[in-house]
A tleap script that builds the chain and sets N, CA, C and O, in Angstrom:
source leaprc.protein.ff14SB
mol = sequence {
  NMET ASN ALA ASN LEU ILE SER VAL GLU SER
  ILE ASP ASN LEU GLU SER LEU PHE VAL GLU
  SER HIE ARG THR PRO VAL ILE LEU PHE LYS
  HIE SER THR SER CYS SER ILE SER SER GLY
  VAL LEU GLN GLN VAL SER SER VAL ASP GLY
  GLU ILE HIE MET ILE VAL VAL GLN THR HIE
  ARG THR LEU ALA ASN ALA ILE ALA GLU TRP
  THR GLY VAL ARG HIE GLU SER PRO GLN ALA
  ILE VAL LEU LYS ASP GLY GLN PRO VAL TYR
  SER ALA SER HIE TYR ASP ILE GLU PRO GLU
  VAL LEU GLN SER TYR LEU ALA LYS ILE ASP
  CALA
}
set mol.1.N position { -2.092 -33.945 -39.382 }
set mol.1.CA position { -0.954 -34.466 -40.126 }
set mol.1.C position { -0.050 -35.267 -39.214 }
set mol.1.O position { -0.161 -35.203 -37.990 }
set mol.2.N position { 0.833 -36.009 -39.818 }
set mol.2.CA position { 1.784 -36.798 -39.057 }
set mol.2.C position { 3.188 -36.252 -39.252 }
set mol.2.O position { 3.499 -35.606 -40.253 }
set mol.3.N position { 4.010 -36.529 -38.277 }
set mol.3.CA position { 5.401 -36.088 -38.342 }
set mol.3.C position { 6.126 -36.778 -39.488 }
set mol.3.O position { 5.812 -37.910 -39.859 }
set mol.4.N position { 7.089 -36.076 -40.029 }
set mol.4.CA position { 8.016 -36.661 -40.991 }
set mol.4.C position { 9.196 -37.155 -40.162 }
set mol.4.O position { 10.077 -36.373 -39.805 }
set mol.5.N position { 9.216 -38.460 -39.853 }
set mol.5.CA position { 10.282 -39.040 -39.035 }
set mol.5.C position { 11.485 -39.320 -39.921 }
set mol.5.O position { 11.408 -40.101 -40.870 }
set mol.6.N position { 12.590 -38.675 -39.600 }
set mol.6.CA position { 13.804 -38.797 -40.393 }
set mol.6.C position { 14.873 -39.456 -39.526 }
set mol.6.O position { 15.204 -38.957 -38.451 }
set mol.7.N position { 15.401 -40.561 -39.992 }
set mol.7.CA position { 16.403 -41.305 -39.240 }
set mol.7.C position { 17.760 -40.598 -39.329 }
set mol.7.O position { 18.222 -40.243 -40.414 }
set mol.8.N position { 18.380 -40.405 -38.171 }
set mol.8.CA position { 19.737 -39.846 -38.105 }
set mol.8.C position { 20.676 -41.034 -37.936 }
set mol.8.O position { 20.565 -41.788 -36.970 }
set mol.9.N position { 21.600 -41.196 -38.881 }
set mol.9.CA position { 22.405 -42.413 -38.878 }
set mol.9.C position { 23.904 -42.200 -38.936 }
set mol.9.O position { 24.659 -43.168 -39.020 }
set mol.10.N position { 24.357 -40.939 -38.892 }
set mol.10.CA position { 25.803 -40.706 -38.942 }
set mol.10.C position { 26.153 -39.425 -38.202 }
set mol.10.O position { 25.311 -38.548 -38.010 }
set mol.11.N position { 27.404 -39.336 -37.794 }
set mol.11.CA position { 27.896 -38.119 -37.143 }
set mol.11.C position { 27.793 -36.937 -38.109 }
set mol.11.O position { 27.441 -35.831 -37.699 }
set mol.12.N position { 28.098 -37.166 -39.391 }
set mol.12.CA position { 27.981 -36.092 -40.384 }
set mol.12.C position { 26.553 -35.577 -40.458 }
set mol.12.O position { 26.325 -34.369 -40.517 }
set mol.13.N position { 25.597 -36.491 -40.454 }
set mol.13.CA position { 24.181 -36.117 -40.481 }
set mol.13.C position { 23.830 -35.307 -39.238 }
set mol.13.O position { 23.139 -34.293 -39.333 }
set mol.14.N position { 24.299 -35.744 -38.081 }
set mol.14.CA position { 24.027 -35.040 -36.829 }
set mol.14.C position { 24.654 -33.646 -36.844 }
set mol.14.O position { 24.018 -32.672 -36.441 }
set mol.15.N position { 25.901 -33.552 -37.309 }
set mol.15.CA position { 26.559 -32.251 -37.392 }
set mol.15.C position { 25.785 -31.295 -38.291 }
set mol.15.O position { 25.666 -30.109 -37.981 }
set mol.16.N position { 25.260 -31.804 -39.399 }
set mol.16.CA position { 24.499 -30.950 -40.316 }
set mol.16.C position { 23.221 -30.439 -39.658 }
set mol.16.O position { 22.765 -29.340 -39.977 }
set mol.17.N position { 22.637 -31.210 -38.749 }
set mol.17.CA position { 21.446 -30.753 -38.037 }
set mol.17.C position { 21.777 -29.618 -37.071 }
set mol.17.O position { 20.984 -28.691 -36.907 }
set mol.18.N position { 22.934 -29.686 -36.440 }
set mol.18.CA position { 23.352 -28.592 -35.573 }
set mol.18.C position { 23.556 -27.322 -36.401 }
set mol.18.O position { 23.197 -26.231 -35.959 }
set mol.19.N position { 24.125 -27.459 -37.590 }
set mol.19.CA position { 24.298 -26.314 -38.486 }
set mol.19.C position { 22.927 -25.797 -38.929 }
set mol.19.O position { 22.681 -24.590 -38.914 }
set mol.20.N position { 22.045 -26.703 -39.321 }
set mol.20.CA position { 20.701 -26.322 -39.762 }
set mol.20.C position { 19.955 -25.546 -38.682 }
set mol.20.O position { 19.150 -24.666 -38.986 }
set mol.21.N position { 20.226 -25.877 -37.417 }
set mol.21.CA position { 19.519 -25.215 -36.316 }
set mol.21.C position { 19.834 -23.725 -36.222 }
set mol.21.O position { 19.163 -23.001 -35.488 }
set mol.22.N position { 20.836 -23.262 -36.947 }
set mol.22.CA position { 21.120 -21.822 -36.994 }
set mol.22.C position { 20.152 -21.106 -37.933 }
set mol.22.O position { 20.047 -19.880 -37.911 }
set mol.23.N position { 19.444 -21.883 -38.761 }
set mol.23.CA position { 18.441 -21.322 -39.673 }
set mol.23.C position { 17.018 -21.571 -39.205 }
set mol.23.O position { 16.135 -20.735 -39.398 }
set mol.24.N position { 16.801 -22.725 -38.588 }
set mol.24.CA position { 15.454 -23.128 -38.201 }
set mol.24.C position { 15.547 -24.109 -37.023 }
set mol.24.O position { 16.532 -24.840 -36.921 }
set mol.25.N position { 14.554 -24.142 -36.140 }
set mol.25.CA position { 14.596 -25.107 -35.037 }
set mol.25.C position { 14.636 -26.545 -35.553 }
set mol.25.O position { 13.986 -26.885 -36.542 }
set mol.26.N position { 15.406 -27.374 -34.870 }
set mol.26.CA position { 15.557 -28.782 -35.217 }
set mol.26.C position { 15.135 -29.622 -34.010 }
set mol.26.O position { 15.585 -29.390 -32.888 }
set mol.27.N position { 14.266 -30.597 -34.260 }
set mol.27.CA position { 13.820 -31.490 -33.188 }
set mol.27.C position { 14.547 -32.820 -33.317 }
set mol.27.O position { 14.502 -33.473 -34.360 }
set mol.28.N position { 15.221 -33.211 -32.231 }
set mol.28.CA position { 15.864 -34.519 -32.131 }
set mol.28.C position { 15.029 -35.370 -31.176 }
set mol.28.O position { 14.586 -34.891 -30.132 }
set mol.29.N position { 14.819 -36.629 -31.542 }
set mol.29.CA position { 14.081 -37.547 -30.682 }
set mol.29.C position { 14.881 -38.824 -30.533 }
set mol.29.O position { 15.105 -39.545 -31.506 }
set mol.30.N position { 15.315 -39.106 -29.302 }
set mol.30.CA position { 16.019 -40.354 -29.017 }
set mol.30.C position { 14.971 -41.402 -28.643 }
set mol.30.O position { 14.160 -41.207 -27.738 }
set mol.31.N position { 15.016 -42.512 -29.364 }
set mol.31.CA position { 14.002 -43.561 -29.207 }
set mol.31.C position { 14.667 -44.889 -28.870 }
set mol.31.O position { 15.691 -45.252 -29.450 }
set mol.32.N position { 14.077 -45.600 -27.933 }
set mol.32.CA position { 14.517 -46.946 -27.585 }
set mol.32.C position { 13.483 -47.949 -28.087 }
set mol.32.O position { 12.317 -47.901 -27.695 }
set mol.33.N position { 13.917 -48.847 -28.950 }
set mol.33.CA position { 13.002 -49.846 -29.510 }
set mol.33.C position { 12.611 -50.921 -28.500 }
set mol.33.O position { 11.687 -51.696 -28.746 }
set mol.34.N position { 13.305 -50.971 -27.372 }
set mol.34.CA position { 12.999 -51.998 -26.374 }
set mol.34.C position { 12.227 -51.450 -25.176 }
set mol.34.O position { 12.049 -52.147 -24.177 }
set mol.35.N position { 11.778 -50.222 -25.274 }
set mol.35.CA position { 11.101 -49.574 -24.147 }
set mol.35.C position { 9.652 -49.258 -24.502 }
set mol.35.O position { 9.389 -48.557 -25.479 }
set mol.36.N position { 8.726 -49.764 -23.722 }
set mol.36.CA position { 7.307 -49.515 -24.004 }
set mol.36.C position { 6.951 -48.044 -23.805 }
set mol.36.O position { 6.083 -47.522 -24.504 }
set mol.37.N position { 7.606 -47.372 -22.866 }
set mol.37.CA position { 7.364 -45.941 -22.680 }
set mol.37.C position { 7.773 -45.196 -23.943 }
set mol.37.O position { 7.041 -44.329 -24.421 }
set mol.38.N position { 8.944 -45.534 -24.486 }
set mol.38.CA position { 9.428 -44.876 -25.688 }
set mol.38.C position { 8.473 -45.095 -26.858 }
set mol.38.O position { 8.235 -44.179 -27.645 }
set mol.39.N position { 7.930 -46.296 -26.976 }
set mol.39.CA position { 6.976 -46.578 -28.057 }
set mol.39.C position { 5.727 -45.711 -27.933 }
set mol.39.O position { 5.228 -45.178 -28.924 }
set mol.40.N position { 5.230 -45.577 -26.716 }
set mol.40.CA position { 4.048 -44.740 -26.492 }
set mol.40.C position { 4.324 -43.272 -26.767 }
set mol.40.O position { 3.504 -42.584 -27.375 }
set mol.41.N position { 5.475 -42.792 -26.321 }
set mol.41.CA position { 5.830 -41.397 -26.546 }
set mol.41.C position { 6.061 -41.147 -28.034 }
set mol.41.O position { 5.707 -40.083 -28.542 }
set mol.42.N position { 6.646 -42.109 -28.734 }
set mol.42.CA position { 6.844 -41.968 -30.178 }
set mol.42.C position { 5.501 -41.785 -30.884 }
set mol.42.O position { 5.399 -40.978 -31.808 }
set mol.43.N position { 4.485 -42.510 -30.469 }
set mol.43.CA position { 3.154 -42.336 -31.056 }
set mol.43.C position { 2.654 -40.914 -30.861 }
set mol.43.O position { 2.080 -40.322 -31.775 }
set mol.44.N position { 2.870 -40.365 -29.671 }
set mol.44.CA position { 2.442 -38.994 -29.396 }
set mol.44.C position { 3.243 -37.987 -30.228 }
set mol.44.O position { 2.676 -37.069 -30.820 }
set mol.45.N position { 4.563 -38.170 -30.265 }
set mol.45.CA position { 5.439 -37.264 -31.003 }
set mol.45.C position { 5.126 -37.316 -32.496 }
set mol.45.O position { 5.305 -36.328 -33.207 }
set mol.46.N position { 4.662 -38.462 -32.964 }
set mol.46.CA position { 4.324 -38.617 -34.382 }
set mol.46.C position { 3.160 -37.738 -34.808 }
set mol.46.O position { 2.915 -37.580 -36.004 }
set mol.47.N position { 2.441 -37.163 -33.856 }
set mol.47.CA position { 1.329 -36.268 -34.187 }
set mol.47.C position { 1.804 -34.864 -34.549 }
set mol.47.O position { 1.020 -34.053 -35.042 }
set mol.48.N position { 3.074 -34.574 -34.309 }
set mol.48.CA position { 3.628 -33.249 -34.610 }
set mol.48.C position { 3.686 -33.064 -36.123 }
set mol.48.O position { 4.110 -33.960 -36.853 }
set mol.49.N position { 3.262 -31.912 -36.574 }
set mol.49.CA position { 3.268 -31.605 -38.006 }
set mol.49.C position { 4.609 -30.958 -38.363 }
set mol.49.O position { 4.766 -29.741 -38.269 }
set mol.50.N position { 5.566 -31.782 -38.769 }
set mol.50.CA position { 6.887 -31.285 -39.129 }
set mol.50.C position { 7.915 -32.399 -39.060 }
set mol.50.O position { 7.579 -33.573 -38.907 }
set mol.51.N position { 9.169 -32.005 -39.175 }
set mol.51.CA position { 10.260 -32.982 -39.181 }
set mol.51.C position { 10.728 -33.297 -37.770 }
set mol.51.O position { 10.991 -32.403 -36.966 }
set mol.52.N position { 10.826 -34.577 -37.494 }
set mol.52.CA position { 11.390 -35.085 -36.245 }
set mol.52.C position { 12.571 -35.958 -36.646 }
set mol.52.O position { 12.412 -36.930 -37.385 }
set mol.53.N position { 13.751 -35.609 -36.156 }
set mol.53.CA position { 14.968 -36.357 -36.482 }
set mol.53.C position { 15.189 -37.377 -35.373 }
set mol.53.O position { 15.468 -37.020 -34.228 }
set mol.54.N position { 15.057 -38.661 -35.734 }
set mol.54.CA position { 15.032 -39.736 -34.745 }
set mol.54.C position { 16.343 -40.510 -34.710 }
set mol.54.O position { 16.901 -40.889 -35.740 }
set mol.55.N position { 16.806 -40.727 -33.495 }
set mol.55.CA position { 18.002 -41.526 -33.248 }
set mol.55.C position { 17.551 -42.755 -32.463 }
set mol.55.O position { 17.029 -42.626 -31.356 }
set mol.56.N position { 17.747 -43.928 -33.022 }
set mol.56.CA position { 17.423 -45.174 -32.316 }
set mol.56.C position { 18.661 -45.532 -31.491 }
set mol.56.O position { 19.722 -45.827 -32.041 }
set mol.57.N position { 18.511 -45.502 -30.172 }
set mol.57.CA position { 19.673 -45.636 -29.296 }
set mol.57.C position { 20.333 -47.011 -29.371 }
set mol.57.O position { 21.537 -47.123 -29.144 }
set mol.58.N position { 19.574 -48.054 -29.683 }
set mol.58.CA position { 20.180 -49.379 -29.758 }
set mol.58.C position { 21.160 -49.490 -30.929 }
set mol.58.O position { 22.176 -50.177 -30.822 }
set mol.59.N position { 20.868 -48.830 -32.024 }
set mol.59.CA position { 21.724 -48.944 -33.208 }
set mol.59.C position { 22.666 -47.766 -33.392 }
set mol.59.O position { 23.622 -47.851 -34.163 }
set mol.60.N position { 22.407 -46.667 -32.692 }
set mol.60.CA position { 23.229 -45.463 -32.860 }
set mol.60.C position { 23.561 -44.825 -31.512 }
set mol.60.O position { 23.349 -43.632 -31.298 }
set mol.61.N position { 24.079 -45.645 -30.622 }
set mol.61.CA position { 24.422 -45.153 -29.285 }
set mol.61.C position { 25.489 -44.053 -29.351 }
set mol.61.O position { 25.472 -43.119 -28.549 }
set mol.62.N position { 26.411 -44.167 -30.305 }
set mol.62.CA position { 27.445 -43.142 -30.459 }
set mol.62.C position { 26.810 -41.782 -30.734 }
set mol.62.O position { 27.271 -40.766 -30.212 }
set mol.63.N position { 25.758 -41.753 -31.549 }
set mol.63.CA position { 25.072 -40.493 -31.853 }
set mol.63.C position { 24.333 -39.972 -30.622 }
set mol.63.O position { 24.353 -38.773 -30.347 }
set mol.64.N position { 23.688 -40.862 -29.888 }
set mol.64.CA position { 22.989 -40.454 -28.668 }
set mol.64.C position { 23.971 -39.854 -27.668 }
set mol.64.O position { 23.671 -38.852 -27.018 }
set mol.65.N position { 25.139 -40.468 -27.548 }
set mol.65.CA position { 26.166 -39.933 -26.643 }
set mol.65.C position { 26.709 -38.604 -27.140 }
set mol.65.O position { 26.984 -37.711 -26.339 }
set mol.66.N position { 26.868 -38.460 -28.457 }
set mol.66.CA position { 27.367 -37.196 -29.027 }
set mol.66.C position { 26.387 -36.062 -28.740 }
set mol.66.O position { 26.802 -34.945 -28.432 }
set mol.67.N position { 25.105 -36.343 -28.839 }
set mol.67.CA position { 24.101 -35.315 -28.541 }
set mol.67.C position { 24.243 -34.856 -27.097 }
set mol.67.O position { 24.223 -33.657 -26.819 }
set mol.68.N position { 24.383 -35.799 -26.186 }
set mol.68.CA position { 24.552 -35.449 -24.772 }
set mol.68.C position { 25.809 -34.605 -24.573 }
set mol.68.O position { 25.789 -33.612 -23.846 }
set mol.69.N position { 26.891 -35.003 -25.217 }
set mol.69.CA position { 28.156 -34.275 -25.074 }
set mol.69.C position { 28.058 -32.873 -25.674 }
set mol.69.O position { 28.499 -31.903 -25.057 }
set mol.70.N position { 27.491 -32.762 -26.854 }
set mol.70.CA position { 27.440 -31.474 -27.559 }
set mol.70.C position { 26.439 -30.495 -26.957 }
set mol.70.O position { 26.621 -29.281 -27.050 }
set mol.71.N position { 25.371 -31.025 -26.331 }
set mol.71.CA position { 24.342 -30.137 -25.779 }
set mol.71.C position { 24.472 -29.921 -24.281 }
set mol.71.O position { 23.966 -28.934 -23.747 }
set mol.72.N position { 25.150 -30.842 -23.600 }
set mol.72.CA position { 25.206 -30.775 -22.143 }
set mol.72.C position { 23.945 -31.317 -21.488 }
set mol.72.O position { 23.777 -31.196 -20.275 }
set mol.73.N position { 23.057 -31.913 -22.277 }
set mol.73.CA position { 21.818 -32.493 -21.759 }
set mol.73.C position { 22.058 -33.982 -21.524 }
set mol.73.O position { 22.357 -34.724 -22.460 }
set mol.74.N position { 21.926 -34.414 -20.279 }
set mol.74.CA position { 22.161 -35.810 -19.915 }
set mol.74.C position { 21.286 -36.736 -20.755 }
set mol.74.O position { 20.098 -36.479 -20.952 }
set mol.75.N position { 21.891 -37.815 -21.245 }
set mol.75.CA position { 21.178 -38.771 -22.094 }
set mol.75.C position { 20.076 -39.496 -21.340 }
set mol.75.O position { 20.267 -39.985 -20.226 }
set mol.76.N position { 18.910 -39.549 -21.987 }
set mol.76.CA position { 17.804 -40.384 -21.543 }
set mol.76.C position { 17.096 -40.861 -22.804 }
set mol.76.O position { 17.311 -40.319 -23.888 }
set mol.77.N position { 16.267 -41.859 -22.662 }
set mol.77.CA position { 15.406 -42.243 -23.778 }
set mol.77.C position { 14.117 -42.828 -23.208 }
set mol.77.O position { 14.141 -43.639 -22.282 }
set mol.78.N position { 12.998 -42.403 -23.775 }
set mol.78.CA position { 12.900 -41.451 -24.864 }
set mol.78.C position { 13.268 -40.039 -24.401 }
set mol.78.O position { 13.158 -39.691 -23.225 }
set mol.79.N position { 13.704 -39.252 -25.370 }
set mol.79.CA position { 14.099 -37.882 -25.061 }
set mol.79.C position { 13.900 -37.023 -26.309 }
set mol.79.O position { 14.222 -37.436 -27.423 }
set mol.80.N position { 13.373 -35.840 -26.102 }
set mol.80.CA position { 13.227 -34.871 -27.183 }
set mol.80.C position { 14.056 -33.641 -26.843 }
set mol.80.O position { 14.032 -33.149 -25.715 }
set mol.81.N position { 14.786 -33.156 -27.836 }
set mol.81.CA position { 15.598 -31.952 -27.681 }
set mol.81.C position { 15.332 -31.066 -28.887 }
set mol.81.O position { 15.372 -31.530 -30.027 }
set mol.82.N position { 15.059 -29.792 -28.636 }
set mol.82.CA position { 14.922 -28.826 -29.717 }
set mol.82.C position { 16.191 -27.990 -29.736 }
set mol.82.O position { 16.595 -27.416 -28.725 }
set mol.83.N position { 16.812 -27.934 -30.916 }
set mol.83.CA position { 18.020 -27.140 -31.104 }
set mol.83.C position { 17.680 -25.847 -31.822 }
set mol.83.O position { 16.905 -25.843 -32.779 }
set mol.84.N position { 18.258 -24.758 -31.363 }
set mol.84.CA position { 18.181 -23.468 -32.032 }
set mol.84.C position { 19.548 -22.827 -31.887 }
set mol.84.O position { 20.083 -22.729 -30.783 }
set mol.85.N position { 20.110 -22.392 -33.001 }
set mol.85.CA position { 21.449 -21.790 -33.002 }
set mol.85.C position { 22.487 -22.722 -32.373 }
set mol.85.O position { 23.401 -22.274 -31.682 }
set mol.86.N position { 22.331 -24.030 -32.623 }
set mol.86.CA position { 23.287 -25.014 -32.145 }
set mol.86.C position { 23.182 -25.346 -30.667 }
set mol.86.O position { 24.010 -26.087 -30.138 }
set mol.87.N position { 22.171 -24.806 -29.995 }
set mol.87.CA position { 22.010 -24.999 -28.556 }
set mol.87.C position { 20.635 -25.586 -28.237 }
set mol.87.O position { 19.674 -25.344 -28.967 }
set mol.88.N position { 20.537 -26.357 -27.152 }
set mol.88.CA position { 19.218 -26.874 -26.766 }
set mol.88.C position { 18.374 -25.751 -26.152 }
set mol.88.O position { 18.814 -25.071 -25.225 }
set mol.89.N position { 17.174 -25.567 -26.671 }
set mol.89.CA position { 16.249 -24.582 -26.113 }
set mol.89.C position { 15.080 -25.268 -25.408 }
set mol.89.O position { 14.287 -24.621 -24.724 }
set mol.90.N position { 14.984 -26.587 -25.586 }
set mol.90.CA position { 13.959 -27.383 -24.918 }
set mol.90.C position { 14.478 -28.807 -24.841 }
set mol.90.O position { 15.047 -29.324 -25.803 }
set mol.91.N position { 14.280 -29.427 -23.711 }
set mol.91.CA position { 14.567 -30.859 -23.596 }
set mol.91.C position { 13.627 -31.459 -22.565 }
set mol.91.O position { 13.314 -30.851 -21.542 }
set mol.92.N position { 13.190 -32.666 -22.867 }
set mol.92.CA position { 12.316 -33.390 -21.950 }
set mol.92.C position { 12.491 -34.876 -22.226 }
set mol.92.O position { 12.930 -35.276 -23.304 }
set mol.93.N position { 12.142 -35.677 -21.241 }
set mol.93.CA position { 12.241 -37.115 -21.424 }
set mol.93.C position { 10.980 -37.795 -20.907 }
set mol.93.O position { 10.200 -37.236 -20.135 }
set mol.94.N position { 10.826 -39.002 -21.362 }
set mol.94.CA position { 9.719 -39.866 -20.963 }
set mol.94.C position { 8.371 -39.154 -21.131 }
set mol.94.O position { 8.126 -38.546 -22.173 }
set mol.95.N position { 7.509 -39.219 -20.135 }
set mol.95.CA position { 6.171 -38.652 -20.254 }
set mol.95.C position { 6.152 -37.127 -20.137 }
set mol.95.O position { 5.097 -36.511 -20.289 }
set mol.96.N position { 7.299 -36.515 -19.871 }
set mol.96.CA position { 7.363 -35.050 -19.831 }
set mol.96.C position { 7.465 -34.447 -21.230 }
set mol.96.O position { 7.360 -33.230 -21.383 }
set mol.97.N position { 7.665 -35.273 -22.244 }
set mol.97.CA position { 7.737 -34.780 -23.620 }
set mol.97.C position { 6.332 -34.359 -24.043 }
set mol.97.O position { 5.394 -35.156 -24.011 }
set mol.98.N position { 6.204 -33.094 -24.439 }
set mol.98.CA position { 4.902 -32.559 -24.821 }
set mol.98.C position { 4.888 -32.238 -26.314 }
set mol.98.O position { 5.543 -31.292 -26.750 }
set mol.99.N position { 4.142 -33.023 -27.102 }
set mol.99.CA position { 4.075 -32.758 -28.536 }
set mol.99.C position { 3.646 -31.324 -28.862 }
set mol.99.O position { 4.095 -30.753 -29.856 }
set mol.100.N position { 2.772 -30.741 -28.022 }
set mol.100.CA position { 2.320 -29.368 -28.263 }
set mol.100.C position { 3.481 -28.382 -28.180 }
set mol.100.O position { 3.535 -27.412 -28.937 }
set mol.101.N position { 4.397 -28.631 -27.269 }
set mol.101.CA position { 5.562 -27.750 -27.135 }
set mol.101.C position { 6.463 -27.909 -28.357 }
set mol.101.O position { 6.948 -26.920 -28.907 }
set mol.102.N position { 6.688 -29.152 -28.782 }
set mol.102.CA position { 7.486 -29.376 -29.989 }
set mol.102.C position { 6.847 -28.658 -31.178 }
set mol.102.O position { 7.536 -28.008 -31.963 }
set mol.103.N position { 5.529 -28.783 -31.301 }
set mol.103.CA position { 4.814 -28.126 -32.396 }
set mol.103.C position { 4.984 -26.613 -32.332 }
set mol.103.O position { 5.106 -25.958 -33.368 }
set mol.104.N position { 4.992 -26.055 -31.127 }
set mol.104.CA position { 5.120 -24.599 -31.004 }
set mol.104.C position { 6.471 -24.110 -31.531 }
set mol.104.O position { 6.554 -23.021 -32.098 }
set mol.105.N position { 7.524 -24.902 -31.350 }
set mol.105.CA position { 8.814 -24.508 -31.900 }
set mol.105.C position { 8.811 -24.552 -33.422 }
set mol.105.O position { 9.413 -23.699 -34.074 }
set mol.106.N position { 8.136 -25.539 -33.983 }
set mol.106.CA position { 8.030 -25.622 -35.435 }
set mol.106.C position { 7.144 -24.510 -35.989 }
set mol.106.O position { 7.373 -24.031 -37.100 }
set mol.107.N position { 6.143 -24.101 -35.229 }
set mol.107.CA position { 5.253 -23.021 -35.661 }
set mol.107.C position { 6.024 -21.711 -35.787 }
set mol.107.O position { 5.653 -20.851 -36.585 }
set mol.108.N position { 7.082 -21.551 -35.016 }
set mol.108.CA position { 7.898 -20.328 -35.065 }
set mol.108.C position { 8.629 -20.190 -36.387 }
set mol.108.O position { 9.067 -19.097 -36.746 }
set mol.109.N position { 8.764 -21.301 -37.118 }
set mol.109.CA position { 9.434 -21.268 -38.417 }
set mol.109.C position { 8.632 -20.381 -39.369 }
set mol.109.O position { 9.205 -19.595 -40.122 }
set mol.110.N position { 7.311 -20.509 -39.332 }
set mol.110.CA position { 6.441 -19.782 -40.254 }
set mol.110.C position { 6.127 -18.378 -39.773 }
set mol.110.O position { 5.603 -17.564 -40.534 }
set mol.111.N position { 6.440 -18.087 -38.524 }
set mol.111.CA position { 6.084 -16.785 -37.950 }
set mol.111.C position { 6.973 -15.664 -38.475 }
set mol.111.O position { 6.802 -14.508 -38.088 }
savepdb mol mol.pdb
quit
């Protein structure tokens, strides 16, 4: 299956994801449309079976900065962050992003 890529486009939307993370893990993916590494990693992340909430840094830099501020995880792109209970439980950037690890957090939803 392929990931359900959901665009995050507002602070309200981002805040709701932090709230949602108290019920279920939430995956955030910061993507740069001008970076070939980000494009390649996006292809890999797209193999995850579940929801991936994507922030395009060129059009939503304020959201990318808010994520860094709220989580304490320094901004990079591409970057994947898994939120649980409003806190980052996994973060990786560039080629360190492992779709299998992202999938394992989503698998915990059904466990």
